[in-house]
N, C-alpha and C positions, 0 to 999 in steps of 0.2 A: 617570368617565366615559374619560379619559384609558384607563388602564390598558385598560380595555375595545376601545375603539379601538386600542390595541397589536396586543392578540389578535387581532379582525379582521382587521387590514391583517394580519395576519402567516399567518393563514388562507388570505388571501384569495388570500397571494402566494405557498403552497407549494402550494392547488389549480389555479393557473394553469401553475404548468411541471408539475403532472402530465400527463405524457401521452396516459393511457388520456384525460381531460378532450378532450386537443384528437384524438381519434380519436371519442369522442360525435359533440363537437359536427360533425366534419365529414361524419360518417354522416348526420345531420339533415340536413345540407345536401345529400345526397346525393338523399337522403329525399324534401326536396322539386325535386330537380329529375328527380326518377322522380313528382312529384305532377305535375309540369307538362308532362313526355311523355303521360301517361296522360291528360292535362286534352285535350291539342291531341287525344287519340284518341276520344275520348268526347264528340261533338258535342252541344253543346246544354246539356250540364250541366258545363263544365272549371270553371267557377268554385267548383260544390260540390267535384268531385271535391280541388282543388287546396286549397279551405280546408280538407276532413276528413282529406285525409294531411296535411297539413301543422301542424297541431294537434295529430295525432294522435304525427307526429314532434316535434315541441319536449313533447309530457306524457313521451311513451315513453323519451326521451336525455335529460330534464328526472329522470326519476323514478330513471334506474339514477344521474346524478351524486350525487343527493339520497342515497337510501340507502344506496350504496357507497362514497360518502366521508362524504357524515354516521356511518356508523359507524365508522368508523377516524380521527373527529376526537379520539376520547378515546384507545380501543386503541391508537392509535398512537403516542403523546404517554405511555401508558405503559410498551409495549413498550420505544422506545426512551431509555427514562427519563432524558427532558427536561421530564419531568411536576414532576417532584420538585426541579430548579433555578427550573423557573418558582414553586411554592409557597412553593417558600423565600426568594422574594423578599415584597414588600407588595400578594401578589396574591391575593385570596379565591376559594373555587373557585366561588362565583356570578358572580362576574365572568371565572373562567374558561374557562366552559361558555354565557355571553352572549355572548364576546368569539366563541367559536367558532363560534357558531350564524347569528352578522351576518358572519361573514366568508364561511363556505357562502354563504348567504344571500346575500350581493355579489355571489362567487361565478356563483350561478345569473341573477339578474338583468341581470349584462352579458349571461352568453350567449343566456339567453333574449332578452332585447334585439336579441342580430343571427341569432338562427333566426330571429326574429318579422322582420324586416328582410329575409332573405330568404325568406319568405313575402309579402312585401308588395312584393318585387321580382318573384316570378314573376305574383302578379296583373297588376301594369304590364305585364306583358309579354303576358299573353296578354288585359287591357280596354285596353291603351295610356290606360288615366284611372286614378285611384281616385277614386271618389268618397265621398260623404258616407258611407251605410251600410259601406262595409268599415272605419268606426271598431268595428263589432261584432266583427271578428275583434282587435282588437288588445283589445276585453274579454276575448274569450275567452282572448286568453296574458294576463292580467292575473290571471286566476280560474288560471290553471295555476299560472303563481306564487306565488300566495296555498295553493295545494295542496302546492306543494315543499315550502317553510316550513314547512308541518303534517307532512308526510315527515322535514324534518331533525329536526324537534323529536321526532319519535317515536324516530327515528333514535340519536340521541344518548342518550335515555332508557334506550333499552335498553342501549345499551356503556356504559352506568356501571358495569351491576350483572351483565353475562353474559359469553360469549363473542360475535366479533364473528361468528363465524357463526350462533351464534341467535338474536343480535339481527337479522341482514340477514330472520330465516326468522321475528322476530314482526314486524317492522314491516311485508314484505312481506304478512305474515297480517291486518295491522289494518287496511291499506291496501284488501286487499281485500273484508274485512267491513264496511267504510264508503262501497264503493260499492251498499250493499245493506239500507241504513239504514230507505228508505223502504219497501221490500218486508219487513223484519220487524217495521214498528208497525204495518202494513196486515193482517197475516199471521189469515186468517180459525180460529177456534177449532175451525172444522170438521175446519181440516187436521191439527191438533196438542192434545195435552190443553191445556187454559184456560191452567193453570199454565205449562205452557212456552211458551205465546203471552204471559202475564204476563212472565214471565222475560225472552223476547227483544224486550219493549218496552220494558222499563225496561237491558237492560243497551247495546237503540240510542241510547239519550240519554250512553249516556257514553264511547261510540265518533264516534270523528271520521267529521263528514258530509260523505264526499268526493261525493257524488249532485250536491249542490247547486253544485261548482263545475263540472260539466259542462255545460256551452250551446253546445257544437261544434256540436250538428244548429241551433240556433236561428243563431248565427253565423253559418253552411255558407246557409242558408237564407232568407239577411236580412232572418228574423224579429227583433223589440224586446225588450232585454233592458232590464227597468226599473232605474230610479237605487235604487230600495228594497234591488231584491236586491245591485247593487253593495256600497253602503254595509254592507247582513248579512250577505256574506259578510267583508268586509274587517274590521267588528267580532270577525265570527265568530272569522276566523283569527289573529286580536290578541291573543283571551279565550283562546281554547286551545291556542295558542303558549304563552303565559304561564304558562297552566296546567301544560302537560307540565313544560317548562324549572323549573318551580316543585319538583315534584315529583323531578323528574331532579337538583336541588341539595341536596333532603333524602338522598335516596339515595348522591349525591355525596360531601358533607360524613361520611357516617357510615362508608364507605367507608374501611377501615384500608389503604394504599398502600406499606405497608411487606415 
């Protein structure tokens, strides 16, 4: 655990020093300011507009960070040849991957928390008070963070055996496919052949179900979010990340780095 912590801390420091990270966070805060301005124009639906645009900004910026920095976690170490020095020390490859994953998730957590604070400040400026129902926004932000952890794990998996460009494309493709899991499972046999419908249904259970993490509409309109969904999404994200990192470790352990 100590070795994993050292790798995670170094990854966090590298990510924080990245200028792209600051630019993305600044862009997210600008989007929230724009949401506040639009909310003032949209009379009667200010809160809905601010919450929707704010959560969208947090999700989009977080995805960009998770994909582009996540893909580079392994490839940059190989290109700079710093990975050889790391693995020459008493550091196992699974510890290296786990530490990299934990470091970027920590970075995303802090940046997501900063953007969430900006969103809550925007809500306070409009309502002049925060109510108990506003905690639904924080639940939605938590779900976004869980989704981002899944994306980081997938980005690291693909970066272990392919080029950064292909890893970005594969990660983006899986993310888009994961948004339509329920549609794939409910596809009517009349629309496609029964064999195709069955195949898509089986594939949907292997894909990451990103659709379950989308509670933006419920948070914006003040609808309740069941506690069972919070527990389910937390457990699902933890197990899926562990599974993906396990596959990534198996691939990375067999990779010849010479």
